[in-house]
N, C-alpha and C positions, 0 to 999 in steps of 0.2 A: 604271195606264196601260199599254197593251199594248207589248211590246217590238218592236224592229225585225222586220218581217214576214219569215218564211222563204219563199223561192220554192220551193214543194214540188216542182214539176216539175223545176226545175234541180237541186235537192238530190238527188232520186232518180237523175237522170242522172249526177251526179258520184259518187254512191254506187256505182252500177253500174260506172262506170269504175274505181273503187277495187277492187271485187271482181275485175274482169278482170285487174288488175295483180297481185293477190295470189293468183291461182288456183294450184293445185298444179302442179308441174313437168309440162310437156307429155309427158314420157316416162313419167310415172306413170299407172297405170290409173285413179287417182282423178280425173284431169283431166276425163275424159269424163263421169263421174258428176256432178262439180261443175258443169261447163258445162250439163248437162241440168237440174240443180236450179235454177240461176240464170236459166234461160230465163223462168221465172215466179217472181220473188222475192217475190210477195205485196205487201201494202201497206206493208211496212217501218215499221209503226207505232212500234216501239220505237226504231228509228233516228230517226224523225221527232221523237219525244219528246226524244231526246238532242240532236239538232241545234237544235231550238227552244229548249231550255234553254241550250245553249252560246251560241246567238246572243243570247239575252236577257242572258247574263252576260258577253258580250264576249270569249269564247274565240277564240283564233286558229283559222283555218280548218282547218289540218292536224290539230291536236289534236282539234278538234270532229268531223271526219269519221272519224278513227281510232277515237274513242270510240263514235261512232254505229255504225260497222261492227262493232266488237267486240260491242256489245249485240245487234245484229241477228243476227250469226253464232251467238252463244250460243243465242239463241231458235231459230234454224233447226236447230241441232244437236239441241236437245230435241225438235223436231218429227220429225226423221228417226229418232231413237231411239224415240220414241213409236210410230211406224208399225211398227217391228219388234215391240214388245211387244203392240200391238193387232192385228197382222197386217193393217194397213190397205193397201188396194190402190191408193188414189188420194189425191192431195194437190194442192190448187190446180188442179184441172181436168186433171191429167195423172197418169200412173202414179207411184206413190210410188217412191222410190229402192229401197226394200226389194223392191217388186214387179218393177221393171224390171231391177235389177242384182243382186238377192239380198241376203240379210241380212248377209253378210260385208262387202260393199261399203258397205252402209248404216251398219254399225257403224263402219267405218274412216273414212268420210266425216264422220260425226257427230263422231268423235274429232278428226279434222283440224280441223274448224270450232272446236271448243273450244280446241285449241292455238293456232290462228290468232287467235282472239278475245283470248286472253291476250297473245299477241305484240303485237297492235295496241294494246292498253291499255297495255302496258309501254313503248311508244314515247314516251309523255308524259314528258319529261325531268324535270319538277318533282315529279310525284306518281304515276308509273307503278306503283310498288309498291302504293300505296293502291287504285288503280283495279283492279289485278289481284286484290287481296284482296277487293274489293267484288264482282267478278264471281264469284270462287270461292265466296263466301258465298251469292250469289244462286243459283248452280247447285246447291249443296248443299241449300238449302232447297227448290228446285224438285224435285230428285230425291226428297227425303223426302216431299213432297206427292204426287208421282206414284206412288211405291211404295205409299203408303197407299191411294191410289185404286184400284190394281189388285189389292191383296192383302187388302182388307177383305171378309171373308166374312160376318160378323155385321152386322146392320143398324146403321149408325152412329148414335150419339147425336147430338143437335143440336150440342153443343159440339165433338164430333169432326168432324162435317161442316164446321163453320166453319173448323176448323184445317186440314183437308185442302183446302178450297176456296181459302183464302188462300195456302196453300203452293204450289198449282199455278199460280196466276195472278199473285200480287202481286210476288214477288221480282224477276222480269224486267221488271216495269213500274216499280218503284221505282228500280232500278239506273241506268237512263239519266238520270233527273233528278238523282238523288243524286250520281252520278259527275261530272256537269257542275258541280255545286255544289262538290265536292271540288277539281276542276281549277281552279275560280275562286277557291279559298281560303276559301270561305264557312264551311267546317267548323271553321275555327280560332276562330270566334266562338262562345262558349258559348250565347248567346241564339239564334243561328242553328241550333246543334246541336239545341236543344230544339224549334225550329220544324220542323226536318227530321223530328223524331219525329211531328209532326202530318201530314207528308206520308205517312209510312208508314201511319198510321191511315187516312188518306183513301184511299190506294190499296188497302188491305186491304178497306175497305168497298165500293169499286168492284168488287173481285174477287168479293166475296160476291154483289153484285147481279147481275153478269154470269153467274156460275155458277148462281145461283138461277134466272135466266131460262132458261138452258140445261136445267136439271133439269125445269122445268115443261114445256118443249117436248118433252122426252123422254117424258113421261107422256101428254100430250094432243097430238093426238087419239089416243084409245085404239085406233083402227083401224090405227095404225102401231105395230109391236111395239117395246116399250121396250128399248133396248140396256142401260140401267142395271139394270133388273130381270133381264134375261137374264144379264148378267155379274156380278150382285150387286155393283154399283158404288155408292159413296156418292151419294145423291140427296136433296136437301132435301125434296121432296114425300114421298118414301118414308119418310124419317126422321120427318116429322110424322105420317104415317099410322100408323107402327109405334108411336108414342108415345101417340096419342090417337084413332086411327080406330076405327070400329065393326068389331069382329071382329079386333082387333089381335093377340089371343093366337093365333088360328089363322093369321093372316098371318105372324107371327114364326116359328112352327113351320115353315110352308112355306118362308119365306125362308132358313132355316137348312139346308134340305134341298137335294138336287141335282135335285129334280123341277121341271121347267119346264112340265109339262103344264097347270098351272093359271095360267100367267103371264097369259094374255089375260083370264081371269076377274078376277084380282086387279088388273090394270091398269085394267080398266073400273070396278071399285069405287073405286079410288083417284081416278081421273079425275073421277068424279061426286060425290066427297065434299067436305066443307067445307075440307079441307086445301089445295085448290087456291087458294081465296080467301086463306087464311092465308099461303101461299107468296108470292102476289102482293103482299100487304100487307108482307111482310118485305122483298121487293125494293125496294118504294117507300120503306120506312123507311130502309134502308141508303143509298139514293140521297140522301134528305134529309139524313141525318147527314153523308155525304161532302161535300155542297155547303156545309154549315155550316163545314166544316174548311178550306175554301179560304183564308179570310182568316188562318188560323193559319200558313200556309206563308210562308217568306221572300218579301218583296214582289217581288223581281225574277222569282220563279218562279210567282207567283199566276196570271198569264195562261196559262202553259203548263199548270199544274195544272188550271185551269178547262177548258181545251181537252180534257184527258184525261177529266175528269168528263163533259163534254158528249158525248164520243165513246162512252163507256160507256152513258150515258143514252140516246143515240140508238139504240144497238144493242139495248138492252133493250126500248125502245118499238117498234122495227121488228120485232123477233122477236114481240112480243105482238100487234101488228097483223096480222102475217102468219099467226099461228096462228088469230086470230079470223076472218080472211077465209077 
């Protein structure tokens, strides 16, 4: 049975008001950068997960919004820091903080968001310490996944790719739901604790499916240069080709070199090979496995978890259709 519906528009308005109240001091140079960033806060997907979970579990409104904002701020901090390491010039249709204000400001604003996220989580009088610990763990795992993504120079084995893909996406998707469960006291029940383990598996599978679809779209169409091949970043399709593609010995030698002159040639060969079908089948398989785990999640959270699954499924289908079109 679905929980009380969350008014998404009203929730996002309330969340924005909370951000405005919590902005850096107006006399700080961080204030201008923070105001610029929150002009376009994105879809606030992680905040919505937290709010929906909290609503389903009957959390009071203040604790619910503080937790939602904490999760979203931590995610935003990771994006700002990612834009520094990737030298990204744009984010959400506008210049990135790194591009507009410089790397020093981007680094400090990201750090401020991490600190503010911990502060907001700690305001929960009954379990603030547990929530802060959960955020800290999620951020550590995300950082480990991100550094593996950018520092991997050899072609990743399939199990390595899965570990990296889960590390980049899953922790900050699990935390909003799990934190709401902790705030509601569900984690005190041993049976519920086991069921929350099912949540982690489900979100991990969703992360694999979403990252797998991104990786396919990076390789095809081959007329668009692959950023993953260019930067030697982990990619499901590339790992499959390196393991079983025709000419894999030559490909692996090229991949280990600094030569990008043959990138277009190898991308075309990969894009026209059987590994594209295998990658698509893997994405579909992970989605099927994830859907089967919905019933293993604590019953008050099943509706929220199914919404998460549907959101990921919709994104993978939309990406696939866009590529075919």
